[in-house]
C-alpha positions in Angstrom: -14.8 19.8 11.4 -12.2 16.9 13.0 -14.0 13.9 11.2 -13.5 16.0 7.7 -9.6 16.4 8.9 -9.5 13.0 10.4 -11.2 11.5 7.1 -9.1 13.8 5.0 -6.1 12.8 6.4 -6.6 9.6 6.4 -7.1 9.1 2.5 -4.5 11.5 1.4 -1.9 9.3 3.9 -3.9 5.8 1.9 -3.7 7.4 -1.5 0.3 8.1 -1.0 1.0 4.6 0.1 -0.9 3.4 -2.8 1.2 5.0 -4.9 4.2 3.0 -3.7 2.8 -0.4 -4.5 1.5 1.2 -8.0 4.6 2.5 -8.9 5.2 -1.6 -8.6 3.1 -2.9 -10.3 3.4 -0.7 -13.1 7.0 -1.8 -13.0 6.9 -5.5 -12.7 6.6 -6.6 -16.5 9.6 -5.0 -17.9 11.9 -5.4 -14.7 11.0 -9.4 -14.8 13.0 -9.2 -18.3 15.7 -7.3 -17.1 19.5 -9.5 -16.4 20.6 -10.0 -13.5 23.2 -7.2 -13.2 20.2 -4.8 -14.9 17.9 -5.7 -12.0 20.4 -5.5 -8.7 21.3 -2.2 -10.6 18.1 -1.2 -10.6 16.5 -2.2 -6.8 19.6 -1.4 -5.3 19.3 2.4 -6.6 15.5 3.4 -7.4 13.7 2.3 -3.9 15.8 4.7 -1.8 13.5 6.5 -0.6 10.7 3.7 -0.8 11.3 2.3 2.9 11.5 5.3 4.6 8.8 7.3 3.4 6.5 4.9 2.1 6.3 3.1 5.3 5.7 6.3 6.9 3.1 6.6 4.4 1.1 2.7 5.0 2.0 3.5 8.7 0.8 6.5 9.3 -2.6 5.6 7.0 -3.1 2.4 8.6 -3.1 4.3 12.5 -5.3 7.6 11.0 -7.8 4.7 9.4 -8.3 3.0 13.0 -8.8 6.8 14.3 -11.3 7.5 11.9 -12.7 4.0 12.6 -12.9 4.2 16.1 -14.4 8.1 15.5 -17.3 7.0 13.2 -18.0 3.9 15.3 -21.6 5.5 16.4 -22.2 5.5 12.5 -23.4 2.1 11.3 -23.0 2.1 7.5 -19.6 4.1 7.8 -18.1 2.3 10.5 -18.3 -0.6 8.7 -16.7 0.1 5.7 -13.8 1.9 7.7 -13.2 -1.0 10.5 -12.8 -2.9 7.0 -10.3 -0.4 5.0 -8.7 -0.1 8.0 -8.4 -3.9 8.2 -7.4 -4.4 4.7 -4.5 -1.3 5.2 -3.3 -3.7 7.6 -3.6 -6.7 6.0 -1.3 -5.4 3.0 1.3 -4.2 5.4 1.1 -7.8 7.7 1.9 -9.3 3.7 4.3 -7.0 3.0 6.2 -7.8 6.9 5.8 -11.3 5.9 6.4 -11.8 2.0 8.6 -8.7 0.7 10.3 -8.1 3.9 11.9 -11.6 4.3 13.9 -10.5 0.7 15.0 -7.5 1.7 16.5 -8.8 4.7 18.1 -11.4 2.9 19.4 -8.8 0.0 20.8 -6.6 2.7 22.6 -9.3 4.6 23.8 -10.5 0.8 25.3 -7.0 0.3 27.1 -6.6 3.8 28.8 -9.9 3.6 28.9 -11.1 -0.4 27.6 -8.4 -2.8 29.0 -10.8 -5.6 26.0 -13.1 -5.1 23.5 -10.3 -5.0 22.8 -10.5 -8.5 22.2 -14.0 -8.7 20.3 -14.1 -5.1 18.0 -11.5 -6.5 17.3 -13.6 -9.7 16.2 -16.2 -7.0 13.9 -13.9 -5.1 12.6 -11.5 -7.1 9.0 -13.4 -8.1 8.3 -13.4 -4.7 9.7 -9.5 -4.4 7.8 -8.1 -7.2 4.4 -10.0 -6.6 4.4 -9.9 -3.1 4.3 -5.9 -3.9 1.2 -6.7 -6.8 -0.8 -8.6 -4.1 -0.1 -5.4 -1.5 -1.3 -2.9 -4.2 -4.5 -5.1 -4.8 -5.3 -5.7 -0.9 -4.1 -1.5 -0.6 -6.6 -0.7 -3.4 -9.3 -2.3 -2.1 -8.9 -0.6 1.7 -8.5 2.6 -0.2 -11.8 2.0 -1.9 -13.7 1.0 1.3 -12.8 4.0 2.9 -13.8 5.8 0.1 -17.0 4.0 0.7 -17.0 5.2 4.3 -17.5 8.8 2.9 -20.1 7.3 0.3 -22.4 5.6 2.2 -23.1 9.1 4.6 -23.4 11.4 1.6 -26.6 13.1 1.8 -29.7 11.1 -0.3 -29.6 14.6 -2.9 -25.6 14.2 -3.3 -26.4 10.6 -4.2 -29.1 11.1 -6.4 -28.1 14.3 -8.7 -23.9 12.1 -9.3 -26.3 9.0 -9.9 -28.3 11.3 -12.8 -25.3 13.0 -14.0 -22.9 9.8 -14.7 
């Protein structure tokens, strides 16, 4: 019962975390066509809770995925997929830290010292910010899929057979 709860919590947190990056990817084509003022207005207002809420989802998913990997360490197939999922979720976070977070820091510093420079700064940094999120989405998606595979490989043979035949 504890393992099922760990899996459920891990998958829910990973899915919620994935929604944050998915939103960025879906908005990307439109936002790249915005002028500097519009882009600044959108980015300065739309993502108010993304860091706090999305960060909690992402860190929670990473922690839970590693706890889940520990819990299934004696189940060869499930362990490999779970550990892969945990490492990919961690990799997405590291990518965010290396690519996106520095942009956020530069923009925050500009808001404090020279707010009038923010639109031009966003114009200079937006590709890094937007494509950093897109890369994070891809990595998280593979991590989420690996976590799902960790469950599928343990599904009873009958369930796998019925599912394959009903498709």
